[in-house]
C-alpha positions as protocol buffer text, in pm:
chain_id: "A"
residue {
  index: 1
  type: UNK
  ca { x: 11921 y: 3740 z: 20822 }
}
residue {
  index: 2
  type: UNK
  ca { x: 12179 y: 3445 z: 20891 }
}
residue {
  index: 3
  type: UNK
  ca { x: 12418 y: 3738 z: 20728 }
}
residue {
  index: 4
  type: UNK
  ca { x: 12302 y: 4001 z: 20961 }
}
residue {
  index: 5
  type: UNK
  ca { x: 12391 y: 3781 z: 21293 }
}
residue {
  index: 6
  type: UNK
  ca { x: 12678 y: 3708 z: 21119 }
}
residue {
  index: 7
  type: UNK
  ca { x: 12790 y: 4042 z: 21116 }
}
residue {
  index: 8
  type: UNK
  ca { x: 12671 y: 4156 z: 21448 }
}
residue {
  index: 9
  type: UNK
  ca { x: 12851 y: 3891 z: 21553 }
}
residue {
  index: 10
  type: UNK
  ca { x: 13182 y: 4020 z: 21394 }
}
residue {
  index: 11
  type: UNK
  ca { x: 13115 y: 4351 z: 21518 }
}
residue {
  index: 12
  type: UNK
  ca { x: 13079 y: 4260 z: 21868 }
}
residue {
  index: 13
  type: UNK
  ca { x: 13389 y: 4056 z: 21853 }
}
residue {
  index: 14
  type: UNK
  ca { x: 13579 y: 4359 z: 21728 }
}
residue {
  index: 15
  type: UNK
  ca { x: 13427 y: 4579 z: 21997 }
}
residue {
  index: 16
  type: UNK
  ca { x: 13519 y: 4312 z: 22261 }
}
residue {
  index: 17
  type: UNK
  ca { x: 13941 y: 4307 z: 22092 }
}
residue {
  index: 18
  type: UNK
  ca { x: 13908 y: 4694 z: 22108 }
}
residue {
  index: 19
  type: UNK
  ca { x: 13831 y: 4757 z: 22446 }
}
residue {
  index: 20
  type: UNK
  ca { x: 14117 y: 4486 z: 22533 }
}
residue {
  index: 21
  type: UNK
  ca { x: 14345 y: 4709 z: 22387 }
}
residue {
  index: 22
  type: UNK
  ca { x: 14230 y: 4993 z: 22524 }
}
residue {
  index: 23
  type: UNK
  ca { x: 14270 y: 4801 z: 22913 }
}
residue {
  index: 24
  type: UNK
  ca { x: 14593 y: 4707 z: 22851 }
}
residue {
  index: 25
  type: UNK
  ca { x: 14733 y: 5038 z: 22808 }
}
residue {
  index: 26
  type: UNK
  ca { x: 14582 y: 5122 z: 23130 }
}
residue {
  index: 27
  type: UNK
  ca { x: 14836 y: 4858 z: 23250 }
}
residue {
  index: 28
  type: UNK
  ca { x: 15174 y: 5001 z: 23122 }
}
residue {
  index: 29
  type: UNK
  ca { x: 15082 y: 5344 z: 23370 }
}
residue {
  index: 30
  type: UNK
  ca { x: 15423 y: 5409 z: 23557 }
}
residue {
  index: 31
  type: UNK
  ca { x: 15317 y: 5591 z: 23893 }
}
residue {
  index: 32
  type: UNK
  ca { x: 15618 y: 5701 z: 24152 }
}
residue {
  index: 33
  type: UNK
  ca { x: 15537 y: 5850 z: 24464 }
}
residue {
  index: 34
  type: UNK
  ca { x: 15810 y: 6009 z: 24713 }
}
residue {
  index: 35
  type: UNK
  ca { x: 15743 y: 5958 z: 25077 }
}
residue {
  index: 36
  type: UNK
  ca { x: 16114 y: 6046 z: 25155 }
}
residue {
  index: 37
  type: UNK
  ca { x: 16232 y: 6404 z: 25280 }
}
residue {
  index: 38
  type: UNK
  ca { x: 16449 y: 6436 z: 24958 }
}
residue {
  index: 39
  type: UNK
  ca { x: 16394 y: 6561 z: 24626 }
}
residue {
  index: 40
  type: UNK
  ca { x: 16445 y: 6258 z: 24395 }
}
residue {
  index: 41
  type: UNK
  ca { x: 16602 y: 6258 z: 24049 }
}
residue {
  index: 42
  type: UNK
  ca { x: 16397 y: 5951 z: 23853 }
}
residue {
  index: 43
  type: UNK
  ca { x: 16642 y: 5848 z: 23581 }
}
residue {
  index: 44
  type: UNK
  ca { x: 16529 y: 5611 z: 23289 }
}
residue {
  index: 45
  type: UNK
  ca { x: 16767 y: 5360 z: 23144 }
}
residue {
  index: 46
  type: UNK
  ca { x: 16579 y: 5354 z: 22843 }
}
residue {
  index: 47
  type: UNK
  ca { x: 16479 y: 5631 z: 22567 }
}
residue {
  index: 48
  type: UNK
  ca { x: 16158 y: 5616 z: 22595 }
}
residue {
  index: 49
  type: UNK
  ca { x: 16047 y: 5877 z: 22884 }
}
residue {
  index: 50
  type: UNK
  ca { x: 16262 y: 6169 z: 22977 }
}
residue {
  index: 51
  type: UNK
  ca { x: 16452 y: 6198 z: 23357 }
}
residue {
  index: 52
  type: UNK
  ca { x: 16228 y: 6385 z: 23669 }
}
residue {
  index: 53
  type: UNK
  ca { x: 16248 y: 6550 z: 23965 }
}
residue {
  index: 54
  type: UNK
  ca { x: 15967 y: 6445 z: 24238 }
}
residue {
  index: 55
  type: UNK
  ca { x: 15973 y: 6671 z: 24535 }
}
residue {
  index: 56
  type: UNK
  ca { x: 15895 y: 6505 z: 24922 }
}
residue {
  index: 57
  type: UNK
  ca { x: 15550 y: 6433 z: 24876 }
}
residue {
  index: 58
  type: UNK
  ca { x: 15497 y: 6452 z: 24545 }
}
residue {
  index: 59
  type: UNK
  ca { x: 15343 y: 6188 z: 24307 }
}
residue {
  index: 60
  type: UNK
  ca { x: 15372 y: 6158 z: 23965 }
}
residue {
  index: 61
  type: UNK
  ca { x: 15209 y: 5928 z: 23701 }
}
residue {
  index: 62
  type: UNK
  ca { x: 15391 y: 5858 z: 23354 }
}
residue {
  index: 63
  type: UNK
  ca { x: 15094 y: 5687 z: 23094 }
}
residue {
  index: 64
  type: UNK
  ca { x: 15167 y: 5403 z: 22816 }
}
residue {
  index: 65
  type: UNK
  ca { x: 15535 y: 5320 z: 22936 }
}
residue {
  index: 66
  type: UNK
  ca { x: 15636 y: 4990 z: 22811 }
}
residue {
  index: 67
  type: UNK
  ca { x: 15970 y: 4976 z: 22967 }
}
residue {
  index: 68
  type: UNK
  ca { x: 16004 y: 5103 z: 23350 }
}
residue {
  index: 69
  type: UNK
  ca { x: 16309 y: 5033 z: 23396 }
}
residue {
  index: 70
  type: UNK
  ca { x: 16524 y: 5299 z: 23601 }
}
residue {
  index: 71
  type: UNK
  ca { x: 16775 y: 5410 z: 23842 }
}
residue {
  index: 72
  type: UNK
  ca { x: 16724 y: 5726 z: 24082 }
}
residue {
  index: 73
  type: UNK
  ca { x: 16982 y: 5948 z: 24318 }
}
residue {
  index: 74
  type: UNK
  ca { x: 17045 y: 6033 z: 24551 }
}
residue {
  index: 75
  type: UNK
  ca { x: 17044 y: 5635 z: 24661 }
}
residue {
  index: 76
  type: UNK
  ca { x: 17280 y: 5731 z: 24998 }
}
residue {
  index: 77
  type: UNK
  ca { x: 16982 y: 5874 z: 25120 }
}
residue {
  index: 78
  type: UNK
  ca { x: 16678 y: 5720 z: 24971 }
}
residue {
  index: 79
  type: UNK
  ca { x: 16555 y: 5394 z: 24859 }
}
residue {
  index: 80
  type: UNK
  ca { x: 16271 y: 5186 z: 24760 }
}
residue {
  index: 81
  type: UNK
  ca { x: 16008 y: 5038 z: 25015 }
}
residue {
  index: 82
  type: UNK
  ca { x: 15923 y: 4746 z: 25005 }
}
residue {
  index: 83
  type: UNK
  ca { x: 15553 y: 4794 z: 24908 }
}
residue {
  index: 84
  type: UNK
  ca { x: 15688 y: 4894 z: 24568 }
}
residue {
  index: 85
  type: UNK
  ca { x: 15577 y: 4701 z: 24274 }
}
residue {
  index: 86
  type: UNK
  ca { x: 15689 y: 4695 z: 23875 }
}
residue {
  index: 87
  type: UNK
  ca { x: 15440 y: 4973 z: 23846 }
}
residue {
  index: 88
  type: UNK
  ca { x: 15417 y: 5182 z: 24139 }
}
residue {
  index: 89
  type: UNK
  ca { x: 15716 y: 5280 z: 24277 }
}
residue {
  index: 90
  type: UNK
  ca { x: 15760 y: 5414 z: 24645 }
}
residue {
  index: 91
  type: UNK
  ca { x: 16049 y: 5605 z: 24760 }
}
residue {
  index: 92
  type: UNK
  ca { x: 16071 y: 5621 z: 25152 }
}
residue {
  index: 93
  type: UNK
  ca { x: 16433 y: 5790 z: 25338 }
}
residue {
  index: 94
  type: UNK
  ca { x: 16714 y: 5471 z: 25387 }
}
residue {
  index: 95
  type: UNK
  ca { x: 16760 y: 5325 z: 25716 }
}
residue {
  index: 96
  type: UNK
  ca { x: 17066 y: 5494 z: 25871 }
}
residue {
  index: 97
  type: UNK
  ca { x: 17308 y: 5205 z: 25929 }
}
residue {
  index: 98
  type: UNK
  ca { x: 17439 y: 5171 z: 26306 }
}
residue {
  index: 99
  type: UNK
  ca { x: 17751 y: 5319 z: 26408 }
}
residue {
  index: 100
  type: UNK
  ca { x: 18030 y: 5024 z: 26401 }
}
residue {
  index: 101
  type: UNK
  ca { x: 18115 y: 4923 z: 26765 }
}
residue {
  index: 102
  type: UNK
  ca { x: 18441 y: 5066 z: 26950 }
}
residue {
  index: 103
  type: UNK
  ca { x: 18780 y: 4895 z: 26868 }
}
residue {
  index: 104
  type: UNK
  ca { x: 18860 y: 4599 z: 27080 }
}
residue {
  index: 105
  type: UNK
  ca { x: 19207 y: 4656 z: 27246 }
}
residue {
  index: 106
  type: UNK
  ca { x: 19413 y: 4341 z: 27282 }
}
residue {
  index: 107
  type: UNK
  ca { x: 19722 y: 4325 z: 27533 }
}
residue {
  index: 108
  type: UNK
  ca { x: 19898 y: 4052 z: 27496 }
}
residue {
  index: 109
  type: UNK
  ca { x: 20253 y: 4036 z: 27748 }
}
residue {
  index: 110
  type: UNK
  ca { x: 20472 y: 3749 z: 27794 }
}
residue {
  index: 111
  type: UNK
  ca { x: 20552 y: 3593 z: 28128 }
}
């Protein structure tokens, strides 16, 4: 009887560990959302996944990604949103920089 109980407890512990492994894979998903008006090229900095393009208002989900390091183009028109995290990336239109003020002209005369 004692042997049956120990076997059941071991099986339950093993099943619990196996369930944790499945949950860890969910935490490795990488999601990209493009809220900008530009098509964005996403380029990984590792060979773990392939580069891709994401159109405006499109979402792309990559599963089981260990290294989420990437860059994107066009950086001159698209930025990362402040709502982005390391596993949820949101692209937005980059704010335009204000025009520089007109130059100030100073005339110095000797009197």
